[in-house]
N, C-alpha and C positions, 0 to 999 in steps of 0.2 A: 725124391725129386731127381730127375735125370740131369746130368751135366751136359751142357752144349759145348761141343768141340769148336775151337777156333783155330784158324791157320796161323802159324808162327811167322812173324815178320821180323826182318833184321832191323834192329834199332839204329837210327842215325847216330853217328859218332858224337854229334854235338850234345846229345842227351846225357852223356857221361859227365858233362860240366854243368848240369842243370843246377840252378841256384836254389838252395834250400831256404824255405821261409820259416822263420822262427816266430812262433806265436807269443805275443806279449801278454803278461798277466792282465786280468781285467782291471779297469780303473774303478776305484771305489765311487759309489754314488752318494753325494751328500744328502743327508736326511735331517729334518723334513724340508721339502721343497716348498717353502713359503716365502712371501716377500721379505726382503731384508729388514724393513722397518718393523715388521711383525716379529721377526726373530730377535731384534734388538729389544723390543718390549718384553718378550718372554724371558730374555736373559736378565732383565731388571726385576721382573715379577714372575719367578719360577712357578707360582701357583697356576699360571696359565697353561703350563704343560699338561695339566689334567684335562684340558679341553681338546687336545689333539687326538684324533682317531686314525688308526692305521687299517685301512681296508679299501682298496680300489680294485674292482674286478671288471675286466673287459669282457664283454659278451657280444656275439654276433649271431644272427639268425641263419639257420641252415634250412634249405628248401624242404618241404614235407615230402615224404615218400608217396608215390602215386597210388599205392594200394591202401594207404592208411586213411582213417576216417576220424570223425569227432575232433578231439583235442589236437590230433596230429595235423589237422588242416592248417594250423597256424605255424607249424614247423617246430623244431627243437632249437635249443640254445647251445652254442659252443663257447667254451672258455678260450680266450685268445691271448691271455697274458700270464700263463702259468710261469711263475718265477722259479729259477733254479735255486736250490738250497745253497749253492756256492756263490750266489751273487753277493758282492761286497757292498757294505754301507759304511759311511762315516757320519758321526753325529755332528751337525753343523751349528749347534747353539753353544756359544761360549758364555758360561755364567761369570758374572763380574765378581771380582774379589770383594769380600765383605758380606755377600749375601748368603754364603754357605761356608761352613767350617770344613775344610778338607781334612778328614780324619784318616782312617786306615788305608783307603785306596785313593790315589791321586786322580783328579779329574781327567788326566790325559789317558786313563785306561779306556774311557768310552770314546775317545777320538780315534782309536785304532779300528781298522776294517772289521766288520762283522756282518752276519746275515740277519737282518731284521725281519721278524715274522709277526710282530704285534706290539701295540702299546695300550696300556690300560692304567688309568689313575696316575698318569705321568710316569709310569714305569715302562721301560723298554724290555721286550721279550725277544731274545736273540738265540740263534742256533750257531754252534761252533762252525766256523767257515772252513775248517780243514778236515775235521773228522766227521762232522754232520751228526754226531750222536749225542753231544752235550748241549744242554740248554742253560741259559743264564737270564736272570732278571737284573737289569741295571736300573738303579734309582738315582738319577743324576743329581749332583755330580759325584757322590761319594760312596754309595752302597752297591754291593754286588751280592746277589743270592744265587746259589747253585741249585739246579734242579736235577733229578735223576736222568741218567742216559737212556736213550731209546735205540731201537734198531735202526741202523743207518739206512736200510732199504725202504723205510716208511717215509713217504713224501710229506711235506708240511706246506700248507698254503696260508695259514692264519692262526694266531694264538691270542687268547684273551684271559684276563684275570677277573675273578669275581669280586675282589675287594683289594684295598691297598695293603701290601705286605708291611709287616712291622720292620722298622729300621734296626732295631736291636735284636741280636740273636738270643739274648736271655729272655725275651718276651715271646711267648708261644704264638706262632703264626696260625691263622685259620683262613686260608683262601683256597680257591679251586682254580686250576688252570685247565682250559680246554684248548686243544690243538686240533684244527681241522686238517684233513688230509687231501681232500678233493677226490677221493676214491670211496668205494662202498665197503671195502674190507681191508683194514678198519675204516670206518667213516670218521671217527674222531678218537683222540686220546684224552684221558683225564688224569689229573693228579690232585689229591687233597692233601694239603700240607700238614694237617693235624692227625691224619689217620693212615696215610699211605707212605711207603718207602719207594715205590716204583709206579710207573705209568700203567693205567688200565686201558686196554684196547676195546673199543665198542664197534661191533659190526652193524652195518645197516640191514635191517630186516623189513623195512617198509618200502613198498613200491611208490615211486614218485608220481602223484596224480597228474602232474603236468609234463611227464616224460612220454612222448609219443611212442617210444620203443619199449615202454613198460619196465624201465630199469629201476634199480634200487636208488634211494636218495643218496646224493653225494653233496657234501657241504663245502663251500668256499668262502663264506662270509658269515659274520655274526656279531652280536653284542650282548654283554651282560646287562641286565636291568632288573632291579628289585629281586635279587637272588635267583633269577631265571636267565637262561641263555637262549636268546632268540637267533636261530640260525637260518640262513637262506641257502637253499639248494642251488645247484647249477642251473636248474630249470625254473627258478623263481618261486619255489614253494617255501613257505615259512613254517618252521618247526620250533616248538617250545621244548627245551631240555631243562629238566630240574632234578633235584636230588630226591629220590623216593626210597625209603628204607636203606639209607647210606649208599645208594647206588644211583648213578645218573641214567635217566631214561627220557625218551620222547613222550610227552604227556598230552600234546595237542598240536593240531595243524591249522594254519591260517586259512582264511577264505580268500578266493581269488588268486591271482598270479602277480608277482612283483615284476612287472615289465612296464616300459613307458607306454603312455596312451598314444603318443604321436608315432606315425610310421617311421621306422628306423632300421637300417641294416646293421648298425653297430652302436653300442652304448657302453658307458662305464658307470657302475653302481657303487655308491658309498652308503654304508649303514652306520648311524651314530646315535648317541644319546645326548640330548640337549634340553636343559630346563625341565626335566621330568618327562620328556617325550622321546620316543624312538622315531627317528627321521630316516627316510630313504631318499637319496639324491641321485638323479640320473643326468649325466652329460651325454647328450644325444647327437649322434652323427647320422644324418639321413642318407648321404651318398658315400662320402669318403671318411674313413676313420680318422683322418688327419684334421678334419674340420668339425667343430662343434656348432650345430645349428640351433639347438634348443636345450633348455634345462628344465627339469621337472622335480619338484620336491613333494614328498608324501609323508603323512603322519600315520603311525599305526594306532588303530583303535584297539585298546587292550581287552575290551569286553568281547567283541566279536572277531578280533584278530583280522580286521580288514584294513586296507590301505585307503586313506582319504587324502585327496590332493590339497596341498597348501598353496594358497594364492598370495599370501602376504607374510613376510618374516618380521614385520614390525620394525623395531629398532635394532634388530639383529642383522648380521651379515655373515656370509659363509665363504670360507676360503678353501678351495680344492686344488691341491697340488697334483702334478702329473705322476708323481712317484708314490701314489697310494696314501697320501695324508690328507686329512680333512679337519677343519677347525671352525666351529661356530663362535662368534665373538659379539660382544656388545659394541655396536658401532660408535656409541657415545664415548665409550672408554678407549677405544682404539683410535678413533678419529677418521674412520672411513665412511663411505656412503651407506646409508641404511637400506634395508630391503633389497639387497643385491647379493649375487653369487659371483665371487671373483674366482677365476679358474685359469690354469695353464694346462694344456692338453697333454703334452709330453715333455719330458726332460731330455735334453740332448747335451751330452758332455762337451764342455768347451765352447758352447754356443750361448748367446744371450737368450734369456727366457722371456717369451712373450706372454703377458698376462692380459686377459680379456675379462669383461664383466657382463653378466646377464642381469638386466634390470627387471625385477619381479613386477614393477609397476606397469611398464609398457610392453613387457614380454619380448624384449629385443636384446640381441647380443651386441654390445658396443665395444669398440676397440679400446684397449687399455694402455699399457706401457711396456717398454722393454726393461727388464729388471736391472741390467747393467748399464743403462743409459738414463741419465738424469732428466732428459728433456720430457716435459709433459707430466712428470710424476706427481708433483705437488697439486696441479690443477685437477688431476684425476683422483688422487687418493683422498683429498680432503673435500668436505662439503663446501660449496661456494654459493 
């Protein structure tokens, strides 16, 4: 590449006194971003931690290329919220004294900043915020498990555990960790606690059937269910990953494409397991990504691996936080409205959090409350 010459100009004298801007360290983001009343309930009943899911992926449509045909006519999807491995998080649930015995590690250990990349069975999966090579499993509020180091140059977007780790080191662990990278080489990493001492890298060798450009499958989202990992590609293709002959492999692909039915320029997807079902939730923004206009919920049919729209949640309610957390609850147990999706679109540090609700009964988005303002909270939160 040739260099372009530029004429030299004399610098004004006042530039010598230019003020130097010092970048401040990033402010840790409290997690999970759920209503305070729900956090208080979790602190009293820690078993509810197992219902929290970590995976919120922002996607937006890219216009199709003029020369492309068939599947490309609907365009491709772009991930718009890739999180940095150095993003800091703090655990915002304070467990009350008496519910847990603080043994070897004090609860304050999990209140320090970390980079959260997943939560399974109530256990947090984190990446070292300084070196980016070490992984830990936090089992609030007292247990920490160490996982093997990985190459610092490999990105991570999401991690999930196949089962609950044992709390005692003298008991042999038997769980699998899958870490998605968001790229195709490697597409994901795996670690089997009972048979491996290091991570195994798995390259993607399958062309994504929903990628107009014919690229290899890249995964950003997923969930373990009945000893199988159901991963969603960046283009909305479902892949089933399971252990075959002591090695993980893609054994099946889903039918259809996991995208909203309503026209949208931007949406956020959440994948979770609830009451023996795999659910997919879309917060849909038709025009501006800052405004949610619609919500859609789908259930995965395990026989044909197709997505079926859910019209009614029954006595359940869904809470969706703007910082990638999702939680299905029994409305009768929590005391919130049934058959509703509570959501906050984005978390802004130092600003009150606006919560809205999507009523599955009338298919409308209704105004909710401001988290740090007590006005109107009771009348909205509780059934009247």
